[in-house]
N, C-alpha and C positions, 0 to 999 in steps of 0.2 A: 745563481740562486742554487741552496744547498739540493741536494740529493739524497736519497735513503736507498738501502737495499730493501724494497718491497719483501724479498722473501726472508727476510731476517725478521719480520714481524712474528710474533704470537699473539694468540687470542685465548682469552680466557673468562669466563661468566662473572659477574662480579658476586664476591663474597666477602663474608668478614675476614679474610686471609688476605685479601687485594685492595681492603676498603682503603687503605692509605694511598695506594696509588690513584684511587678513582678522586678521593678529597684532593690530591695534590693536582691533579689533572685539572679538577673544575675551579680550583681556587677560593680567594674569599669572595668572590661573586658568583659561585654554586653554578658555573659558567655562564650564565646570564642572568641577571636581575634576580639573584637566588633563587633561581628554578630547580635546581639539583634534581631535575629530571622529574619533576613532580606535577608539569602543569597538566599533562595527559591524565595522569590519574586521581586526580583531586578536583572537587568542585570549584566553582569560581571563588567563589567566598573562603574555603579552605584554604586555597592555593595561595589568595592575596594575604590571607593570615600567616601563612607559613611563610612569608616572605622576610618576616620580622623575627628574631631572638632563635634562628637556627630552626624554624619550623618546620620548614621543606626538608632542610638536612637530615633533621632529627626524624622525618617520617621515612625517608628513603633508608636510613638507618634500621630504621624498626622493621621496615620492608626485607632488608638483605639477611638482618639478623632473624628472622622467621625462614630462612632459606627460600623464601619466594623468589621466581625470577624476575631480574631486574632489565640485565643486558649484557653486551659482551664490551670487554676492553681490550685495546689493542697495546700492548707492550713492544718499544724498541730500545734495546739495550737495557732492558731492566726500568724503562721509565714507561709511565701509561702515556701513550700520546694521543689517543682515539675513543671513543664512546659511542655505542649504538645502542638505543633502549631496545629491549627483547623481552616479549611476555606474549600469555595469551590475550587476545583483544579483548576478552571481558574483563581484565584487567585496567584496562584505560576508560576510564568513566565517561571521558570527553567524543571517546571514538565511540563508544555503545551509543551515545545520544545524538550525533552529528546526524544532521540534514544530508550534508553533502555526502560524507562517507558512511551510509547505510550499508550494514551487509547487504552482500549481493546473493548470499545462499547460506545454508545451514551448515556449511563444512567447519570443523574447528582450525581455525587459524592462529598464528603467532604474528604480531604486528609490530613493526619496526616504525614508531612514531618520531623520533628525533636521533640526531646525531652530535656530535660534539668532538672536534679537532682540535687540537694544541696550536695557537696559531703559528707557531715555528714550523709545523708540519703541514701547513694547507698547499692545496694546490700543487700535492707530489702523488695522489692517486692511492693517498689513505684510505678514502671513502670506498673506493671500489675493493679493496684488499681487506678491508673492514668486512663488508658485503659477503665477499667470498668466503671470509673465516665464520661468519654469520650461517651461510650455507652447509657450511661442512659442518658445523657443532649441531643445525637443526638434523643432520643427517644421523650424526652419532645417538640423538635423543629420539629419533623417531618421530620428527614434528614434520606433517606432510607439505603445509602450507604455509609460505612467509608472505606478508600483506604488509604492504607500506602505501604512502600518501606522498609524494615526493612534489617538488617544484619543477615548473617548467619558466624558467626566467622571460619575462615581457621585454627585457631592454639587455642590452648587449653588458653592462657593468651592472653588477647587483650586489649589496653590501652581505659582507658573511654574516652578519646577525638576522638575515632573512632567509637565509640556507638552512635553519634549525631541522628541518624536516627533510633534508637530502635534496639533490638535483637530480632528476629523472636521468640524466645522461649518465650518473655513475648506476644508478640500478639498471639502467639498459646495458650498460657495459657487464655487468654481472650477470646479465641474463634474464630480468625481469622482464616480464610484459605487462601492459597495460590490460585489466579488467574490466573497467568501469571509468568513464570520461564525464561523469557529471558535471564536475570544475574543468574547464578548459585549462587552467595551471596546475592544477594541482590532482592529476589521475590519480586511480588503485592500480597498483601495481600488484602483482603475485609471481612469487618463484615456487613453483611446484617440485619437490626433493625426490 
Protein backbone atom coordinates (compact mmCIF):
# COMPACT_ATOMS: atom_id res chain seq x y z
CA UNK A 1 0.00 0.00 0.00
CA UNK A 2 1.23 3.45 -0.93
CA UNK A 3 2.07 5.81 1.93
CA UNK A 4 2.69 9.53 1.96
CA UNK A 5 4.30 12.02 4.29
CA UNK A 6 1.27 13.71 5.87
CA UNK A 7 3.44 16.60 7.05
CA UNK A 8 4.11 17.44 3.37
CA UNK A 9 0.42 18.20 2.73
CA UNK A 10 -0.53 21.86 2.41
CA UNK A 11 -3.99 23.37 2.73
CA UNK A 12 -5.59 26.25 0.86
CA UNK A 13 -9.08 27.70 0.70
CA UNK A 14 -10.66 27.24 -2.73
CA UNK A 15 -10.17 30.37 -4.85
CA UNK A 16 -10.13 31.21 -8.53
CA UNK A 17 -6.34 30.86 -8.37
CA UNK A 18 -6.52 27.14 -7.48
CA UNK A 19 -9.81 26.38 -9.28
CA UNK A 20 -8.03 24.12 -11.79
CA UNK A 21 -6.75 21.93 -8.94
CA UNK A 22 -10.29 21.61 -7.65
CA UNK A 23 -11.73 20.66 -11.05
CA UNK A 24 -8.90 18.16 -11.64
CA UNK A 25 -9.60 16.54 -8.25
CA UNK A 26 -13.37 16.36 -8.87
CA UNK A 27 -12.91 15.05 -12.43
CA UNK A 28 -15.58 14.63 -15.08
CA UNK A 29 -18.14 13.32 -12.57
CA UNK A 30 -17.91 16.37 -10.31
CA UNK A 31 -16.70 14.11 -7.47
CA UNK A 32 -19.86 12.01 -7.52
CA UNK A 33 -22.88 12.30 -9.81
CA UNK A 34 -22.10 15.88 -10.90
CA UNK A 35 -22.46 17.15 -7.36
CA UNK A 36 -19.59 19.68 -7.46
CA UNK A 37 -20.21 20.11 -3.72
CA UNK A 38 -23.52 21.89 -4.34
CA UNK A 39 -25.83 19.29 -2.74
CA UNK A 40 -26.10 21.04 0.64
CA UNK A 41 -26.15 24.53 -0.89
CA UNK A 42 -29.17 24.19 -3.20
CA UNK A 43 -32.79 23.10 -3.09
CA UNK A 44 -33.39 19.55 -4.28
CA UNK A 45 -34.86 20.71 -7.60
CA UNK A 46 -32.09 23.23 -8.29
CA UNK A 47 -29.44 20.64 -7.43
CA UNK A 48 -31.01 18.03 -9.73
CA UNK A 49 -31.30 20.55 -12.57
CA UNK A 50 -27.63 21.42 -12.04
CA UNK A 51 -26.54 17.85 -12.64
CA UNK A 52 -26.84 18.44 -16.40
CA UNK A 53 -25.05 20.94 -18.64
CA UNK A 54 -22.46 21.70 -15.92
CA UNK A 55 -25.05 23.57 -13.85
CA UNK A 56 -23.63 22.59 -10.45
CA UNK A 57 -20.05 23.13 -11.63
CA UNK A 58 -21.00 26.60 -12.89
CA UNK A 59 -22.81 27.35 -9.62
CA UNK A 60 -19.67 26.47 -7.64
CA UNK A 61 -17.54 28.55 -10.00
CA UNK A 62 -19.87 31.52 -9.48
CA UNK A 63 -19.66 31.08 -5.70
CA UNK A 64 -15.85 30.97 -5.80
CA UNK A 65 -15.68 33.89 -8.28
CA UNK A 66 -17.63 36.03 -5.82
CA UNK A 67 -15.01 35.30 -3.11
CA UNK A 68 -17.49 33.43 -0.91
CA UNK A 69 -16.09 30.63 1.27
CA UNK A 70 -16.53 27.19 -0.26
CA UNK A 71 -13.98 24.85 1.29
CA UNK A 72 -10.40 23.77 1.79
CA UNK A 73 -8.21 21.85 -0.64
CA UNK A 74 -5.38 19.54 0.44
CA UNK A 75 -2.34 19.57 -1.84
CA UNK A 76 0.43 17.00 -2.05
CA UNK A 77 3.35 17.38 -4.45
CA UNK A 78 1.49 20.18 -6.24
CA UNK A 79 -1.68 18.16 -6.83
CA UNK A 80 -5.04 18.60 -5.10
CA UNK A 81 -5.73 15.27 -3.36
CA UNK A 82 -8.51 16.18 -0.96
CA UNK A 83 -11.44 18.52 -0.41
CA UNK A 84 -13.47 19.55 2.58
CA UNK A 85 -16.49 21.84 2.23
CA UNK A 86 -16.35 24.71 4.75
CA UNK A 87 -18.60 27.75 5.02
CA UNK A 88 -20.94 29.44 7.47
CA UNK A 89 -23.79 27.07 8.30
CA UNK A 90 -26.36 29.45 6.81
CA UNK A 91 -24.73 28.97 3.39
CA UNK A 92 -25.92 25.34 3.40
CA UNK A 93 -29.65 25.40 2.69
CA UNK A 94 -30.16 21.70 3.42
CA UNK A 95 -28.56 22.01 6.85
CA UNK A 96 -30.64 25.04 7.73
CA UNK A 97 -33.79 23.09 6.80
CA UNK A 98 -32.71 19.78 8.38
CA UNK A 99 -34.98 18.20 10.97
CA UNK A 100 -32.22 15.89 12.19
CA UNK A 101 -29.39 18.42 12.32
CA UNK A 102 -31.27 21.46 13.59
CA UNK A 103 -29.25 24.22 15.16
CA UNK A 104 -28.62 23.45 18.82
CA UNK A 105 -27.95 27.06 19.79
CA UNK A 106 -27.63 30.52 18.26
CA UNK A 107 -23.83 30.48 18.08
CA UNK A 108 -22.25 31.32 14.71
CA UNK A 109 -20.78 28.11 13.34
CA UNK A 110 -18.98 27.08 10.18
CA UNK A 111 -20.11 23.73 8.83
CA UNK A 112 -18.18 20.86 7.26
CA UNK A 113 -20.86 18.88 5.41
CA UNK A 114 -18.72 16.83 3.01
CA UNK A 115 -15.35 15.46 1.94
CA UNK A 116 -13.81 14.15 -1.21
CA UNK A 117 -10.45 12.38 -1.24
CA UNK A 118 -8.71 11.29 -4.46
CA UNK A 119 -9.18 7.53 -4.82
CA UNK A 120 -5.41 6.98 -4.91
CA UNK A 121 -5.03 8.62 -1.47
CA UNK A 122 -7.87 7.08 0.53
CA UNK A 123 -7.26 5.21 3.79
CA UNK A 124 -3.99 7.06 4.41
CA UNK A 125 -5.09 9.54 7.07
CA UNK A 126 -5.81 12.37 4.64
CA UNK A 127 -9.21 13.12 6.21
CA UNK A 128 -7.73 13.64 9.67
CA UNK A 129 -4.90 15.75 8.23
CA UNK A 130 -7.46 17.78 6.27
CA UNK A 131 -9.55 18.36 9.39
CA UNK A 132 -6.46 19.56 11.25
CA UNK A 133 -5.75 21.89 8.32
CA UNK A 134 -9.31 23.21 8.57
CA UNK A 135 -8.87 23.79 12.32
CA UNK A 136 -5.68 25.77 11.69
CA UNK A 137 -7.38 27.77 8.94
CA UNK A 138 -10.34 28.51 11.26
CA UNK A 139 -7.99 29.83 13.94
CA UNK A 140 -6.31 32.21 11.47
CA UNK A 141 -9.72 33.54 10.38
CA UNK A 142 -11.21 33.92 13.86
CA UNK A 143 -13.77 31.15 13.30
CA UNK A 144 -14.69 29.93 16.79
CA UNK A 145 -16.91 26.89 16.17
CA UNK A 146 -16.60 24.18 13.50
CA UNK A 147 -19.54 21.81 13.14
CA UNK A 148 -20.00 18.61 11.13
CA UNK A 149 -22.38 15.68 10.67
CA UNK A 150 -20.26 12.57 10.04
CA UNK A 151 -21.36 8.97 9.82
CA UNK A 152 -20.77 6.13 12.23
CA UNK A 153 -20.78 3.02 10.01
CA UNK A 154 -23.24 0.29 10.96
CA UNK A 155 -21.27 -2.43 9.20
CA UNK A 156 -17.57 -3.37 8.99
CA UNK A 157 -17.24 -2.54 5.28
CA UNK A 158 -18.74 0.68 4.01
CA UNK A 159 -18.61 1.81 0.34
CA UNK A 160 -16.52 4.97 -0.16
CA UNK A 161 -19.45 6.74 -1.82
CA UNK A 162 -21.42 6.49 1.44
CA UNK A 163 -18.85 8.35 3.53
CA UNK A 164 -18.85 11.68 1.73
CA UNK A 165 -19.99 13.31 5.00
CA UNK A 166 -16.85 11.97 6.68
CA UNK A 167 -16.34 9.24 9.22
CA UNK A 168 -16.91 10.05 12.88
CA UNK A 169 -13.62 8.37 13.85
CA UNK A 170 -11.71 10.88 11.67
CA UNK A 171 -13.41 13.79 13.39
CA UNK A 172 -12.79 12.25 16.81
CA UNK A 173 -9.08 11.83 15.98
CA UNK A 174 -8.93 15.50 14.97
CA UNK A 175 -10.43 16.55 18.33
CA UNK A 176 -14.12 17.03 17.47
CA UNK A 177 -16.69 16.00 20.09
CA UNK A 178 -20.35 14.95 19.81
CA UNK A 179 -22.73 17.77 20.78
CA UNK A 180 -26.03 16.29 19.55
CA UNK A 181 -27.17 12.72 18.96
CA UNK A 182 -30.65 13.03 17.42
CA UNK A 183 -29.37 10.64 14.75
CA UNK A 184 -27.76 7.46 16.08
CA UNK A 185 -25.46 7.07 13.06
CA UNK A 186 -25.03 10.75 12.09
CA UNK A 187 -24.13 12.72 15.23
CA UNK A 188 -23.48 16.45 15.21
CA UNK A 189 -19.89 17.15 16.23
CA UNK A 190 -18.08 20.38 17.04
CA UNK A 191 -14.60 21.71 17.49
CA UNK A 192 -14.18 24.89 19.52
CA UNK A 193 -11.07 26.74 18.36
